[in-house]
C-alpha positions, -999 to 999 in steps of 0.1 A, spaced: 0 0 0 13 34 -9 19 60 18 3 94 20 37 110 12 42 89 -19 7 98 -31 14 134 -25 47 132 -45 28 115 -74 2 143 -74 29 170 -75 48 152 -103 15 150 -123 10 188 -118 45 196 -128 43 175 -160 8 186 -168 -5 150 -170 -36 134 -155 -20 100 -157 10 88 -138 9 50 -138 39 28 -130 48 4 -158 67 -21 -136 100 -12 -151 125 -4 -124 162 2 -119 181 8 -87 216 18 -77 234 26 -44 221 62 -44 192 65 -68 163 44 -80 142 49 -111 109 37 -124 90 38 -157 57 56 -159 28 60 -183 16 96 -188 -7 115 -211 23 122 -233 37 87 -234 62 69 -212 88 86 -191 116 74 -167 118 91 -133 148 89 -110 143 95 -72 166 99 -43 161 110 -7 196 125 -4 196 160 11 215 172 -20 190 156 -43 177 187 -61 213 200 -68 224 165 -79 196 162 -104 199 198 -116 236 191 -124 227 159 -142 200 177 -162 224 203 -175 250 176 -182 226 155 -201 216 185 -222 253 192 -230 259 157 -240 228 156 -262 238 188 -279 271 174 -291 253 148 -312 282 124 -305 267 100 -279 232 90 -271 218 99 -237 182 100 -224 167 134 -230 161 152 -197 126 167 -192 124 183 -158 138 184 -123 111 183 -95 117 192 -59 89 171 -43 77 186 -10 78 161 18 95 135 -3 124 128 -27 135 150 -55 129 136 -90 145 138 -124 121 131 -153 137 120 -185 130 102 -218 121 65 -213 145 40 -228 145 4 -219 181 -5 -212 199 -38 -214 236 -45 -208 261 -35 -235 271 -63 -258 281 -61 -294 283 -22 -294 313 -20 -272 336 -9 -301 310 17 -312 308 31 -278 346 34 -275 347 53 -308 320 76 -297 337 83 -263 369 91 -282 350 114 -305 334 131 -275 368 140 -262 376 156 -296 343 173 -300 354 208 -287 387 208 -306 370 199 -338 343 226 -332 371 251 -327 388 241 -360 355 245 -379 347 278 -362 382 292 -370 379 280 -406 345 296 -410 359 329 -395 384 331 -423 357 324 -449 334 350 -465 305 327 -456 303 333 -418 284 308 -396 273 323 -363 261 289 -350 296 276 -347 311 279 -313 336 262 -289 347 264 -253 379 282 -245 381 274 -208 381 243 -186 351 236 -164 313 235 -166 285 260 -161 271 242 -130 282 219 -102 275 182 -104 281 153 -81 304 122 -79 282 100 -57 273 123 -28 303 145 -34 298 179 -51 323 188 -78 339 222 -81 336 230 -118 345 267 -117 360 278 -151 397 281 -154 420 293 -182 445 266 -175 439 228 -177 468 223 -152 452 246 -127 418 231 -131 430 195 -128 451 204 -98 421 219 -81 401 188 -88 427 165 -73 430 187 -43 393 186 -38 392 148 -40 421 144 -15 402 167 9 370 147 5 388 114 11 405 127 42 374 143 56 347 119 46 362 85 40 388 81 68 365 97 94 338 71 87 360 42 75 349 20 104 313 18 92 322 4 58 322 -33 62 313 -45 27 317 -37 -10 282 -23 -14 287 3 14 319 15 -3 300 22 -35 281 49 -16 313 68 -17 328 56 -49 299 49 -74 308 28 -104 301 38 -140 279 14 -161 270 16 -197 239 2 -213 221 3 -246 187 1 -262 178 -35 -271 167 -30 -307 189 -4 -323 223 14 -320 239 36 -309 247 25 -273 232 47 -246 252 60 -216 234 54 -183 241 45 -147 219 44 -116 247 49 -90 248 87 -88 243 120 -106 275 130 -123 276 134 -161 302 140 -187 314 175 -193 324 181 -229 347 201 -250 377 215 -233 359 211 -200 366 183 -175 361 148 -188 348 122 -164 326 92 -161 290 96 -170 265 84 -144 229 92 -148 
């Protein structure tokens, strides 16, 4: 039987999405931090991720922006984000395109090529933009990123990431390493005695997993461990977890 809080959250999500129907499909996925379920709505099926973490809204907002950035590259396939909802009295929620995932199999090589292309995306965009600038046929839609970072913070597990823009890759990377060392010393060692099994450790160090749609390429990047997503171009490259 559903609790009053769960029913209240469902009603709020329905209002936010503008749907009169929010019916579970029975499709579920669960990680160490987040869980997700498939739902039927007036506008078709969606996939909604939930977590009761105190940082939930910020985690999902960072993931939303990261998924948009990945999608805009056109290099890798990711679920299209729809909305982040701060459910009162319950967990925050991230609503996204529904895709039925299965484990990666024969598309491993394709995914590797796409990830390599993703790392080159910004440099290739820069080359095209500079070439267009020298041409009499200007293209105002061409752009590239000149700094290292990301417009918003995101999370590695429960840990917020400092993505402030930097002119130097060395300075940006050094700041990231310093942040992680600080997190390890403050968070991990101070609570090490409570971690007695592998699953508990994944709460601090979520794993990256990759899945794909069952019927057609390309492979789709997804994970249910946490809310960090790839940052593209000359910004920080890291494991995508959605």
